[in-house]
ZAMAR-96929 format. One record per residue (C-alpha): residue number from 1; x, y, z. Coordinates in Angstrom, 2 decimals. Example, Ala and Ser with C-alpha at 12.3 -4.5 7.8 and 13.67 -1.06 7.14 Angstrom:
BEGIN
<atom><num>1</num><east>12.30</east><north>-4.50</north><up>7.80</up></atom>
<atom><num>2</num><east>13.67</east><north>-1.06</north><up>7.14</up></atom>
END
This chain:
BEGIN
<atom><num>1</num><east>-13.01</east><north>114.57</north><up>167.01</up></atom>
<atom><num>2</num><east>-15.52</east><north>112.97</north><up>169.33</up></atom>
<atom><num>3</num><east>-13.05</east><north>113.44</north><up>172.72</up></atom>
<atom><num>4</num><east>-13.37</east><north>117.84</north><up>171.61</up></atom>
<atom><num>5</num><east>-17.36</east><north>117.21</north><up>171.07</up></atom>
<atom><num>6</num><east>-17.36</east><north>115.82</north><up>174.85</up></atom>
<atom><num>7</num><east>-15.26</east><north>118.22</north><up>175.69</up></atom>
<atom><num>8</num><east>-17.14</east><north>121.14</north><up>174.08</up></atom>
<atom><num>9</num><east>-20.33</east><north>120.09</north><up>176.01</up></atom>
<atom><num>10</num><east>-18.67</east><north>119.95</north><up>179.20</up></atom>
<atom><num>11</num><east>-17.20</east><north>123.16</north><up>178.86</up></atom>
<atom><num>12</num><east>-20.27</east><north>124.18</north><up>177.59</up></atom>
<atom><num>13</num><east>-22.47</east><north>122.95</north><up>180.52</up></atom>
<atom><num>14</num><east>-19.87</east><north>124.77</north><up>183.29</up></atom>
<atom><num>15</num><east>-19.82</east><north>128.05</north><up>181.22</up></atom>
<atom><num>16</num><east>-23.13</east><north>129.87</north><up>182.81</up></atom>
<atom><num>17</num><east>-24.88</east><north>131.86</north><up>179.94</up></atom>
<atom><num>18</num><east>-23.52</east><north>130.18</north><up>176.86</up></atom>
<atom><num>19</num><east>-26.41</east><north>127.50</north><up>176.55</up></atom>
<atom><num>20</num><east>-30.05</east><north>127.23</north><up>177.88</up></atom>
<atom><num>21</num><east>-29.68</east><north>125.57</north><up>181.45</up></atom>
<atom><num>22</num><east>-32.00</east><north>123.02</north><up>181.17</up></atom>
<atom><num>23</num><east>-30.19</east><north>121.52</north><up>177.89</up></atom>
<atom><num>24</num><east>-27.12</east><north>121.21</north><up>179.57</up></atom>
<atom><num>25</num><east>-28.69</east><north>119.90</north><up>182.69</up></atom>
<atom><num>26</num><east>-30.40</east><north>117.50</north><up>180.76</up></atom>
<atom><num>27</num><east>-26.99</east><north>116.26</north><up>179.19</up></atom>
<atom><num>28</num><east>-25.03</east><north>116.72</north><up>182.22</up></atom>
<atom><num>29</num><east>-27.92</east><north>114.40</north><up>183.85</up></atom>
<atom><num>30</num><east>-27.66</east><north>111.88</north><up>180.74</up></atom>
<atom><num>31</num><east>-23.74</east><north>111.38</north><up>180.96</up></atom>
<atom><num>32</num><east>-24.62</east><north>111.07</north><up>185.31</up></atom>
<atom><num>33</num><east>-26.72</east><north>108.09</north><up>184.18</up></atom>
<atom><num>34</num><east>-23.83</east><north>106.84</north><up>181.98</up></atom>
<atom><num>35</num><east>-21.61</east><north>106.30</north><up>184.97</up></atom>
<atom><num>36</num><east>-23.01</east><north>103.06</north><up>185.99</up></atom>
<atom><num>37</num><east>-21.27</east><north>101.59</north><up>182.94</up></atom>
<atom><num>38</num><east>-18.38</east><north>99.92</north><up>184.20</up></atom>
<atom><num>39</num><east>-16.53</east><north>99.18</north><up>180.49</up></atom>
<atom><num>40</num><east>-14.62</east><north>102.55</north><up>179.31</up></atom>
<atom><num>41</num><east>-15.88</east><north>101.97</north><up>175.99</up></atom>
<atom><num>42</num><east>-19.23</east><north>101.74</north><up>176.57</up></atom>
<atom><num>43</num><east>-18.89</east><north>104.11</north><up>178.88</up></atom>
<atom><num>44</num><east>-17.62</east><north>106.60</north><up>176.37</up></atom>
<atom><num>45</num><east>-20.34</east><north>105.77</north><up>173.44</up></atom>
<atom><num>46</num><east>-22.78</east><north>106.34</north><up>176.39</up></atom>
<atom><num>47</num><east>-21.48</east><north>109.67</north><up>176.91</up></atom>
<atom><num>48</num><east>-21.70</east><north>110.90</north><up>173.19</up></atom>
<atom><num>49</num><east>-25.26</east><north>109.59</north><up>173.34</up></atom>
<atom><num>50</num><east>-26.13</east><north>111.76</north><up>176.20</up></atom>
<atom><num>51</num><east>-25.13</east><north>114.74</north><up>174.61</up></atom>
<atom><num>52</num><east>-28.06</east><north>114.44</north><up>172.16</up></atom>
<atom><num>53</num><east>-30.34</east><north>117.45</north><up>173.68</up></atom>
<atom><num>54</num><east>-27.44</east><north>119.96</north><up>173.27</up></atom>
<atom><num>55</num><east>-26.86</east><north>118.59</north><up>169.95</up></atom>
<atom><num>56</num><east>-30.50</east><north>119.04</north><up>168.54</up></atom>
<atom><num>57</num><east>-30.45</east><north>122.13</north><up>170.10</up></atom>
<atom><num>58</num><east>-27.63</east><north>123.44</north><up>168.23</up></atom>
<atom><num>59</num><east>-28.79</east><north>121.92</north><up>165.25</up></atom>
<atom><num>60</num><east>-25.76</east><north>119.43</north><up>165.11</up></atom>
<atom><num>61</num><east>-25.53</east><north>115.95</north><up>163.39</up></atom>
<atom><num>62</num><east>-27.33</east><north>113.38</north><up>165.44</up></atom>
<atom><num>63</num><east>-25.25</east><north>111.01</north><up>167.68</up></atom>
<atom><num>64</num><east>-25.62</east><north>107.62</north><up>165.64</up></atom>
<atom><num>65</num><east>-28.94</east><north>105.74</north><up>167.73</up></atom>
<atom><num>66</num><east>-26.48</east><north>103.24</north><up>169.22</up></atom>
<atom><num>67</num><east>-24.82</east><north>105.78</north><up>171.33</up></atom>
<atom><num>68</num><east>-28.24</east><north>107.40</north><up>172.24</up></atom>
<atom><num>69</num><east>-29.85</east><north>103.75</north><up>173.18</up></atom>
<atom><num>70</num><east>-27.27</east><north>103.35</north><up>175.64</up></atom>
<atom><num>71</num><east>-28.28</east><north>106.06</north><up>178.20</up></atom>
<atom><num>72</num><east>-29.73</east><north>104.92</north><up>180.97</up></atom>
<atom><num>73</num><east>-33.75</east><north>105.62</north><up>180.92</up></atom>
<atom><num>74</num><east>-34.49</east><north>108.40</north><up>184.04</up></atom>
<atom><num>75</num><east>-36.36</east><north>105.54</north><up>185.36</up></atom>
<atom><num>76</num><east>-37.15</east><north>102.07</north><up>184.57</up></atom>
<atom><num>77</num><east>-40.40</east><north>102.18</north><up>183.54</up></atom>
<atom><num>78</num><east>-39.69</east><north>103.19</north><up>179.98</up></atom>
<atom><num>79</num><east>-36.53</east><north>104.74</north><up>177.81</up></atom>
<atom><num>80</num><east>-36.43</east><north>108.39</north><up>176.67</up></atom>
<atom><num>81</num><east>-36.23</east><north>109.78</north><up>173.42</up></atom>
<atom><num>82</num><east>-33.80</east><north>112.46</north><up>173.41</up></atom>
<atom><num>83</num><east>-35.42</east><north>115.49</north><up>171.25</up></atom>
<atom><num>84</num><east>-35.65</east><north>115.54</north><up>167.40</up></atom>
<atom><num>85</num><east>-35.51</east><north>111.49</north><up>167.84</up></atom>
<atom><num>86</num><east>-38.87</east><north>109.38</north><up>167.36</up></atom>
<atom><num>87</num><east>-37.55</east><north>106.21</north><up>169.64</up></atom>
<atom><num>88</num><east>-39.97</east><north>103.91</north><up>170.42</up></atom>
<atom><num>89</num><east>-39.14</east><north>101.38</north><up>173.30</up></atom>
<atom><num>90</num><east>-38.69</east><north>98.21</north><up>171.90</up></atom>
<atom><num>91</num><east>-37.52</east><north>94.58</north><up>173.21</up></atom>
<atom><num>92</num><east>-34.72</east><north>95.18</north><up>170.76</up></atom>
<atom><num>93</num><east>-33.59</east><north>98.37</north><up>172.22</up></atom>
<atom><num>94</num><east>-29.80</east><north>97.83</north><up>173.37</up></atom>
<atom><num>95</num><east>-29.58</east><north>97.55</north><up>176.61</up></atom>
<atom><num>96</num><east>-26.39</east><north>98.52</north><up>178.75</up></atom>
<atom><num>97</num><east>-24.77</east><north>95.54</north><up>179.86</up></atom>
<atom><num>98</num><east>-22.54</east><north>96.49</north><up>183.08</up></atom>
<atom><num>99</num><east>-24.93</east><north>95.14</north><up>185.79</up></atom>
<atom><num>100</num><east>-23.77</east><north>92.04</north><up>186.79</up></atom>
<atom><num>101</num><east>-25.95</east><north>88.87</north><up>188.32</up></atom>
<atom><num>102</num><east>-25.52</east><north>87.90</north><up>191.51</up></atom>
<atom><num>103</num><east>-23.97</east><north>84.53</north><up>191.76</up></atom>
<atom><num>104</num><east>-27.45</east><north>82.51</north><up>192.87</up></atom>
<atom><num>105</num><east>-29.28</east><north>84.64</north><up>189.72</up></atom>
<atom><num>106</num><east>-26.07</east><north>83.05</north><up>187.52</up></atom>
<atom><num>107</num><east>-26.34</east><north>79.69</north><up>189.40</up></atom>
<atom><num>108</num><east>-30.22</east><north>79.33</north><up>188.45</up></atom>
<atom><num>109</num><east>-30.18</east><north>80.23</north><up>184.73</up></atom>
<atom><num>110</num><east>-32.25</east><north>83.42</north><up>186.49</up></atom>
<atom><num>111</num><east>-30.05</east><north>86.30</north><up>184.90</up></atom>
<atom><num>112</num><east>-32.05</east><north>88.90</north><up>183.03</up></atom>
<atom><num>113</num><east>-31.03</east><north>89.15</north><up>179.96</up></atom>
<atom><num>114</num><east>-28.73</east><north>92.20</north><up>178.89</up></atom>
<atom><num>115</num><east>-29.89</east><north>91.54</north><up>175.00</up></atom>
<atom><num>116</num><east>-32.24</east><north>89.78</north><up>173.29</up></atom>
<atom><num>117</num><east>-32.08</east><north>90.60</north><up>169.55</up></atom>
<atom><num>118</num><east>-31.42</east><north>89.49</north><up>165.77</up></atom>
<atom><num>119</num><east>-28.34</east><north>88.71</north><up>164.11</up></atom>
<atom><num>120</num><east>-28.11</east><north>91.23</north><up>160.98</up></atom>
<atom><num>121</num><east>-24.31</east><north>90.38</north><up>160.18</up></atom>
<atom><num>122</num><east>-21.65</east><north>87.50</north><up>161.18</up></atom>
<atom><num>123</num><east>-17.96</east><north>87.69</north><up>160.34</up></atom>
<atom><num>124</num><east>-15.54</east><north>85.33</north><up>161.48</up></atom>
<atom><num>125</num><east>-11.85</east><north>85.82</north><up>162.86</up></atom>
<atom><num>126</num><east>-8.61</east><north>83.70</north><up>162.14</up></atom>
<atom><num>127</num><east>-9.56</east><north>81.41</north><up>164.91</up></atom>
<atom><num>128</num><east>-13.33</east><north>80.91</north><up>163.06</up></atom>
<atom><num>129</num><east>-14.30</east><north>82.72</north><up>166.45</up></atom>
<atom><num>130</num><east>-17.71</east><north>84.62</north><up>165.25</up></atom>
<atom><num>131</num><east>-18.52</east><north>88.48</north><up>165.90</up></atom>
<atom><num>132</num><east>-21.95</east><north>88.95</north><up>165.20</up></atom>
<atom><num>133</num><east>-23.53</east><north>92.25</north><up>164.79</up></atom>
<atom><num>134</num><east>-27.35</east><north>92.55</north><up>166.64</up></atom>
<atom><num>135</num><east>-30.29</east><north>94.61</north><up>165.32</up></atom>
<atom><num>136</num><east>-29.63</east><north>96.66</north><up>168.92</up></atom>
<atom><num>137</num><east>-26.63</east><north>97.49</north><up>167.52</up></atom>
<atom><num>138</num><east>-24.44</east><north>95.88</north><up>169.89</up></atom>
<atom><num>139</num><east>-21.39</east><north>93.35</north><up>168.58</up></atom>
<atom><num>140</num><east>-20.62</east><north>90.59</north><up>170.26</up></atom>
<atom><num>141</num><east>-17.47</east><north>88.27</north><up>169.81</up></atom>
<atom><num>142</num><east>-16.74</east><north>84.47</north><up>170.71</up></atom>
<atom><num>143</num><east>-14.03</east><north>83.65</north><up>173.12</up></atom>
<atom><num>144</num><east>-14.56</east><north>79.97</north><up>173.12</up></atom>
<atom><num>145</num><east>-13.76</east><north>79.31</north><up>169.53</up></atom>
<atom><num>146</num><east>-10.97</east><north>76.95</north><up>170.42</up></atom>
<atom><num>147</num><east>-12.95</east><north>74.63</north><up>172.07</up></atom>
<atom><num>148</num><east>-16.24</east><north>74.71</north><up>170.36</up></atom>
<atom><num>149</num><east>-16.79</east><north>74.02</north><up>166.65</up></atom>
<atom><num>150</num><east>-17.51</east><north>76.19</north><up>163.74</up></atom>
<atom><num>151</num><east>-20.87</east><north>78.24</north><up>164.41</up></atom>
<atom><num>152</num><east>-22.49</east><north>79.06</north><up>160.88</up></atom>
<atom><num>153</num><east>-25.32</east><north>81.53</north><up>161.95</up></atom>
<atom><num>154</num><east>-27.22</east><north>83.08</north><up>159.71</up></atom>
<atom><num>155</num><east>-29.17</east><north>86.95</north><up>159.66</up></atom>
<atom><num>156</num><east>-32.06</east><north>86.86</north><up>161.37</up></atom>
<atom><num>157</num><east>-31.15</east><north>84.44</north><up>164.07</up></atom>
<atom><num>158</num><east>-32.55</east><north>85.22</north><up>167.47</up></atom>
<atom><num>159</num><east>-30.10</east><north>85.45</north><up>170.35</up></atom>
<atom><num>160</num><east>-30.34</east><north>85.81</north><up>173.84</up></atom>
<atom><num>161</num><east>-27.22</east><north>87.30</north><up>175.71</up></atom>
<atom><num>162</num><east>-26.91</east><north>86.85</north><up>179.53</up></atom>
<atom><num>163</num><east>-24.91</east><north>87.46</north><up>182.17</up></atom>
<atom><num>164</num><east>-22.45</east><north>84.60</north><up>183.13</up></atom>
<atom><num>165</num><east>-19.93</east><north>83.55</north><up>185.85</up></atom>
<atom><num>166</num><east>-16.95</east><north>85.92</north><up>187.04</up></atom>
<atom><num>167</num><east>-18.30</east><north>88.97</north><up>185.24</up></atom>
<atom><num>168</num><east>-18.57</east><north>86.85</north><up>181.64</up></atom>
<atom><num>169</num><east>-21.31</east><north>86.59</north><up>179.31</up></atom>
<atom><num>170</num><east>-23.01</east><north>83.76</north><up>177.51</up></atom>
<atom><num>171</num><east>-24.90</east><north>83.68</north><up>174.26</up></atom>
<atom><num>172</num><east>-27.54</east><north>81.17</north><up>173.49</up></atom>
<atom><num>173</num><east>-28.71</east><north>80.52</north><up>170.09</up></atom>
<atom><num>174</num><east>-29.97</east><north>77.73</north><up>168.12</up></atom>
<atom><num>175</num><east>-30.29</east><north>76.05</north><up>171.45</up></atom>
<atom><num>176</num><east>-26.66</east><north>76.23</north><up>171.95</up></atom>
<atom><num>177</num><east>-24.58</east><north>78.85</north><up>174.65</up></atom>
<atom><num>178</num><east>-21.74</east><north>80.45</north><up>173.56</up></atom>
<atom><num>179</num><east>-19.16</east><north>82.33</north><up>175.92</up></atom>
<atom><num>180</num><east>-18.62</east><north>85.81</north><up>174.39</up></atom>
<atom><num>181</num><east>-17.45</east><north>89.38</north><up>175.43</up></atom>
<atom><num>182</num><east>-18.77</east><north>92.90</north><up>174.24</up></atom>
<atom><num>183</num><east>-16.76</east><north>94.67</north><up>171.56</up></atom>
<atom><num>184</num><east>-19.38</east><north>97.72</north><up>170.83</up></atom>
END
C-alpha cells in the first residue's frame, strides 16, 4: 500500500499540470534530503514522511509523526514542520542515524548522539535481548545480549545512543553501555 502511495507521488510529481509545482517540489526536495540515509528501511520511512505536503494538500490521512521527523530539515538550524502539522523542534525529535562518526570521535567519545530520548516501552526476545521503543519513535534492539547480564529497563529511563566503531551504535543508559542496532 505504501509503495503505491510512493509511486503515485512520484508519478504526480513528474506529470505536469496534475498538482501545483510548489507542492510537488516540496515533496521531491524532501525525498532528495532523504537520500543521505544509508539504511534502506529508514530511507523508505523518510520517503513516506517527505510526501506529507502532498498528503495535506489532497486532504489525505497524514503520514505518522515518526516518518515525518525522519525527513532531514532544509537547514541544520531548525527542523521544518510539514504543512498541517504543528511540530516544534525538541531535543527528543528523532534524529536520522546514518551519518557515521569519525574514528577520532568514536575513540574520544565525542561523537554526536543520534538519539537522546526516553524509553516508552521495553520487550525482551528469546535470548533476553531488549527491544526498546523511544519517545522519539525509534526502536533499538540489543545485539550483545549473550555477553551481558539481562537488563531490566523501565519506561521513562533516559538513554543516549551514539555512533561506535565499524558503523555500530552504543546505547548509554543508567551508567552502562549496550551495543544496539536500529530496528525502526
